[in-house]
C-alpha positions in Angstrom: -31.9 7.3 -6.0 -33.7 4.5 -4.4 -32.1 1.6 -6.2 -28.8 1.4 -7.9 -27.5 -1.6 -10.0 -23.9 -2.0 -10.9 -23.1 -4.7 -13.5 -26.5 -6.2 -12.9 -26.1 -6.4 -9.1 -28.1 -4.3 -6.6 -25.7 -2.0 -4.7 -28.3 0.3 -3.1 -31.9 -0.5 -2.2 -34.4 1.8 -0.6 -31.7 4.4 -0.2 -29.3 2.1 1.7 -26.1 0.5 0.6 -26.3 -3.3 0.1 -23.5 -5.8 0.8 -21.0 -3.2 2.0 -19.5 -3.2 5.5 -19.2 0.5 6.2 -16.8 -0.1 9.1 -14.5 -2.2 6.9 -14.7 0.5 4.1 -13.8 3.2 6.6 -10.8 1.2 7.9 -9.6 0.6 4.3 -9.9 4.3 3.5 -8.0 5.3 6.6 -5.2 2.8 5.8 -5.1 4.1 2.2 -4.9 7.7 3.4 -2.0 6.8 5.8 -0.2 5.1 3.0 -0.6 8.1 0.6 0.6 10.5 3.3 3.6 8.3 4.1 4.6 8.1 0.4 4.1 11.8 -0.1 6.3 12.7 2.9 9.1 10.4 1.5 9.3 12.4 -1.8 12.2 14.8 -2.2 11.1 18.4 -1.5 12.4 19.7 -4.8 10.4 17.1 -6.7 7.2 18.0 -4.9 7.8 21.7 -5.3 8.5 21.3 -9.0 5.4 19.3 -9.6 3.1 21.8 -7.7 4.7 24.7 -9.5 4.0 23.0 -12.9 0.3 22.8 -12.0 -0.4 26.4 -11.0 
């Protein structure tokens, strides 16, 4: 898509994102990933194993 509007605002024009700092977004994603991994590692092993067993 060439142009994308979200809630009436242009978010992508001519195939390029508009108004988004890619470096800032990448930093935010990396911090979020670190936080998710930290919280996952803190879970009791039996709880994690039980949850995964229930999914498959």
